[in-house]
LUMDO-276671 format. One record per residue: x, z negated, y of N, C-alpha, C in turn; residue in three letters; residue number from 0. Coordinates in nm, 2 decimals. Atoms other than C-alpha are relative to their C-alpha. Layout:
// LUMDO-276671
X; Z; Y; X; Z; Y; X; Z; Y; Ala; NUM
...
//
This chain:
// LUMDO-276671
0.16; -0.02; -0.05; 1.31; -0.16; 0.19; -0.02; -0.14; 0.07; Met; 0
0.03; 0.10; -0.12; 1.15; -0.38; 0.45; -0.15; -0.04; -0.05; Thr; 1
0.12; 0.05; 0.02; 0.86; -0.62; 0.40; -0.10; 0.04; 0.11; Leu; 2
0.11; -0.04; -0.11; 0.56; -0.46; 0.59; -0.12; -0.06; 0.00; Ile; 3
0.15; 0.05; 0.02; 0.24; -0.63; 0.69; -0.10; 0.10; 0.02; His; 4
0.08; -0.09; 0.00; -0.02; -0.41; 0.62; -0.15; -0.06; 0.05; His; 5
0.13; 0.04; -0.06; -0.37; -0.44; 0.80; -0.10; 0.10; -0.04; Ile; 6
0.06; -0.10; 0.07; -0.61; -0.26; 0.59; -0.14; -0.02; 0.07; Asn; 7
0.14; 0.01; -0.04; -0.95; -0.22; 0.78; -0.07; 0.06; -0.08; Tyr; 8
0.11; -0.06; 0.07; -1.26; -0.15; 0.59; -0.05; 0.12; 0.06; Gln; 9
0.08; -0.12; -0.05; -1.43; 0.18; 0.64; -0.14; -0.02; 0.01; Asn; 10
0.14; 0.02; 0.00; -1.80; 0.23; 0.67; -0.06; -0.01; -0.11; Ala; 11
0.07; 0.03; 0.10; -1.85; 0.22; 0.30; 0.06; -0.13; -0.06; Asp; 12
-0.04; 0.14; 0.05; -1.67; -0.13; 0.28; 0.13; 0.03; -0.08; Asn; 13
-0.11; -0.03; 0.10; -1.36; 0.02; 0.11; 0.13; 0.00; 0.09; Glu; 14
-0.14; 0.00; -0.06; -0.98; -0.03; 0.17; 0.10; 0.06; -0.13; Val; 15
-0.08; -0.05; 0.10; -0.67; 0.09; 0.00; 0.05; -0.15; -0.06; Tyr; 16
-0.07; 0.12; 0.07; -0.53; -0.17; -0.26; 0.13; 0.04; -0.04; Cys; 17
-0.13; -0.04; 0.05; -0.18; -0.15; -0.32; 0.04; -0.05; -0.16; Cys; 18
0.00; 0.06; 0.13; -0.20; -0.37; -0.63; -0.05; 0.10; -0.13; Leu; 19
0.08; -0.09; 0.10; -0.45; -0.13; -0.80; 0.04; 0.14; 0.04; Arg; 20
-0.03; -0.13; -0.05; -0.31; 0.17; -0.61; -0.11; 0.10; -0.01; Asn; 21
0.09; -0.06; -0.03; -0.64; 0.29; -0.53; -0.09; -0.04; 0.09; Lys; 22
0.08; 0.05; -0.11; -0.92; 0.27; -0.27; -0.13; -0.08; -0.10; Val; 23
0.09; 0.11; 0.06; -1.15; -0.02; -0.37; -0.10; -0.05; 0.11; Val; 24
0.08; 0.07; -0.09; -1.48; -0.17; -0.23; 0.04; -0.16; 0.00; Arg; 25
-0.05; 0.12; -0.04; -1.39; -0.48; -0.05; -0.14; -0.10; -0.03; Leu; 26
0.09; 0.07; 0.04; -1.65; -0.69; -0.24; 0.04; -0.15; -0.05; Asp; 27
-0.04; 0.12; 0.05; -1.65; -1.05; -0.37; 0.08; 0.03; -0.13; Asp; 28
-0.08; -0.01; 0.13; -1.53; -0.91; -0.72; 0.13; 0.03; 0.04; Tyr; 29
-0.15; -0.04; -0.06; -1.22; -0.74; -0.54; 0.06; -0.13; 0.03; Gln; 30
-0.07; 0.14; -0.06; -1.15; -1.06; -0.33; 0.03; -0.08; -0.12; Lys; 31
-0.04; 0.10; 0.08; -1.18; -1.30; -0.62; 0.09; 0.04; -0.12; Asn; 32
-0.06; -0.03; 0.15; -1.05; -1.10; -0.93; 0.15; 0.06; 0.05; Thr; 33
-0.13; -0.07; -0.03; -0.76; -0.90; -0.74; 0.08; -0.08; 0.11; Phe; 34
-0.08; 0.06; -0.13; -0.68; -1.05; -0.38; 0.03; -0.15; -0.04; Cys; 35
-0.04; 0.16; 0.01; -0.70; -1.42; -0.49; 0.11; -0.02; -0.08; Gly; 36
-0.14; 0.01; 0.06; -0.41; -1.37; -0.73; 0.11; 0.08; 0.02; Gly; 37
-0.11; -0.11; -0.03; -0.21; -1.10; -0.59; 0.11; -0.09; 0.11; Cys; 38
-0.13; 0.03; -0.08; 0.15; -1.19; -0.44; 0.00; 0.05; 0.13; Lys; 39
-0.02; -0.07; -0.12; 0.11; -0.93; -0.17; -0.13; -0.05; 0.11; Met; 40
0.13; 0.06; -0.08; -0.23; -1.11; -0.03; 0.06; -0.06; 0.12; Phe; 41
-0.04; 0.08; -0.12; -0.18; -1.21; 0.33; -0.12; -0.03; 0.10; Ala; 42
0.11; 0.04; -0.09; -0.55; -1.26; 0.46; -0.08; 0.08; 0.00; Gly; 43
0.11; -0.10; -0.01; -0.86; -1.09; 0.53; -0.05; 0.05; 0.13; Phe; 44
0.01; -0.06; -0.12; -0.82; -0.95; 0.86; -0.11; -0.03; 0.09; Ala; 45
0.11; 0.06; -0.09; -1.07; -1.17; 1.05; -0.13; 0.05; -0.05; Gly; 46
0.14; -0.03; 0.05; -1.34; -1.06; 0.81; -0.03; 0.16; 0.01; Gly; 47
0.01; -0.13; 0.00; -1.28; -0.70; 0.87; 0.08; 0.09; -0.07; Lys; 48
-0.09; -0.08; 0.10; -1.06; -0.59; 0.58; 0.08; -0.09; -0.07; Gly; 49
-0.11; 0.10; 0.09; -0.75; -0.74; 0.39; 0.14; 0.04; 0.05; Val; 50
-0.15; -0.02; -0.05; -0.39; -0.80; 0.50; 0.09; -0.02; -0.12; Glu; 51
-0.09; 0.01; 0.09; -0.11; -0.74; 0.26; 0.14; 0.03; 0.04; Cys; 52
-0.14; -0.03; -0.03; 0.27; -0.76; 0.26; 0.07; 0.04; -0.11; Glu; 53
-0.08; -0.06; 0.09; 0.48; -0.55; 0.06; 0.13; 0.08; 0.04; Trp; 54
-0.12; -0.07; -0.04; 0.83; -0.37; 0.05; -0.07; 0.15; 0.00; Asp; 55
0.05; -0.13; -0.01; 0.72; -0.04; 0.17; 0.11; 0.10; 0.03; Asp; 56
-0.11; -0.10; -0.01; 0.96; 0.27; 0.11; -0.01; 0.07; 0.12; Met; 57
0.02; -0.09; -0.11; 0.80; 0.46; 0.40; 0.06; -0.04; 0.10; Arg; 58
-0.05; 0.05; -0.13; 0.92; 0.46; 0.76; -0.14; -0.01; 0.06; Glu; 59
0.13; 0.04; -0.07; 0.61; 0.30; 0.90; 0.01; -0.11; 0.09; Val; 60
0.00; 0.11; -0.10; 0.54; 0.06; 1.19; -0.03; -0.14; -0.08; Ser; 61
0.01; 0.11; 0.05; 0.54; -0.31; 1.12; -0.05; -0.08; 0.12; Asn; 62
0.09; -0.01; 0.10; 0.25; -0.43; 1.12; -0.04; 0.14; -0.01; Pro; 63
0.05; -0.15; 0.04; 0.10; -0.10; 0.97; -0.16; -0.02; 0.00; Leu; 64
0.14; -0.02; -0.02; -0.27; -0.04; 1.08; -0.06; 0.08; -0.06; Ile; 65
0.07; -0.10; 0.09; -0.48; 0.13; 0.81; -0.14; -0.01; 0.03; Val; 66
0.16; -0.02; -0.02; -0.82; 0.25; 0.92; -0.06; 0.10; -0.10; Arg; 67
0.04; -0.09; 0.10; -0.85; 0.54; 0.66; 0.07; -0.02; -0.13; Asp; 68
-0.07; 0.01; 0.11; -0.80; 0.43; 0.30; 0.04; 0.09; -0.09; Pro; 69
-0.04; -0.11; 0.10; -0.79; 0.75; 0.13; 0.11; 0.08; 0.06; Val; 70
-0.15; -0.04; -0.04; -0.53; 0.87; 0.36; 0.11; -0.10; -0.03; Lys; 71
-0.09; 0.09; 0.05; -0.35; 0.55; 0.29; 0.04; 0.03; -0.14; Glu; 72
-0.03; -0.03; 0.13; -0.38; 0.63; -0.07; 0.08; 0.11; -0.04; Leu; 73
-0.08; -0.12; 0.01; -0.24; 0.97; -0.06; 0.14; -0.01; 0.06; Phe; 74
-0.16; 0.04; -0.08; 0.05; 0.85; 0.18; 0.08; -0.07; -0.09; Ser; 75
-0.07; 0.09; 0.08; 0.15; 0.60; -0.08; 0.04; 0.07; -0.12; Asn; 76
-0.02; -0.07; 0.13; 0.16; 0.88; -0.37; 0.15; 0.07; 0.04; Gln; 77
-0.13; -0.07; -0.01; 0.47; 1.05; -0.19; 0.12; -0.10; -0.02; Val; 78
-0.13; 0.08; -0.01; 0.80; 0.92; -0.28; 0.14; 0.07; 0.01; Arg; 79
-0.13; -0.06; -0.01; 1.16; 1.01; -0.18; 0.08; -0.02; -0.10; Lys; 80
-0.09; 0.01; 0.13; 1.41; 1.09; -0.43; 0.15; 0.01; 0.07; Leu; 81
-0.14; -0.02; -0.05; 1.79; 1.02; -0.36; 0.07; 0.06; -0.11; Glu; 82
-0.07; -0.08; 0.09; 1.96; 1.28; -0.55; 0.16; -0.01; -0.01; Leu; 83
-0.14; -0.01; 0.00; 2.31; 1.27; -0.68; 0.07; 0.10; 0.05; Asp; 84
-0.08; -0.11; -0.05; 2.58; 1.47; -0.52; 0.02; 0.09; -0.12; Asp; 85
0.02; -0.10; 0.12; 2.54; 1.79; -0.74; 0.17; 0.04; -0.03; Pro; 86
-0.15; -0.05; 0.04; 2.93; 1.83; -0.73; 0.05; -0.09; -0.09; Ser; 87
-0.05; 0.09; 0.09; 2.97; 1.52; -0.93; -0.07; 0.01; -0.13; Thr; 88
0.07; 0.01; 0.14; 2.73; 1.62; -1.21; 0.07; 0.10; -0.10; Met; 89
-0.05; -0.10; 0.10; 2.84; 1.78; -1.53; -0.12; 0.06; -0.08; Leu; 90
0.08; -0.06; 0.10; 2.65; 2.02; -1.72; 0.03; 0.06; -0.13; Phe; 91
-0.05; -0.04; 0.13; 2.67; 2.09; -2.08; 0.14; -0.09; -0.05; Gly; 92
-0.13; 0.07; 0.04; 2.98; 1.97; -2.26; 0.13; 0.08; 0.02; Ser; 93
//
């Protein structure tokens, strides 16, 4: 995995995707003080236009990753790749 710098711009409703909470949140003082302030992924407030975070992103994305649609980003983060074992090495039954 690669450490990716995410720049999450707030939408018209002042919402961003929060990886820590894995949800779309309102970027208000409560979010900033309660969650961003203590988050190890926190990397800044995007010049007052959102929030910046750095975390190991398993997806193949650009670095930095610019996020303008928090809902789309939320759904994109729910998809996980599975690495399956080679079926020829699996034993079924006894």
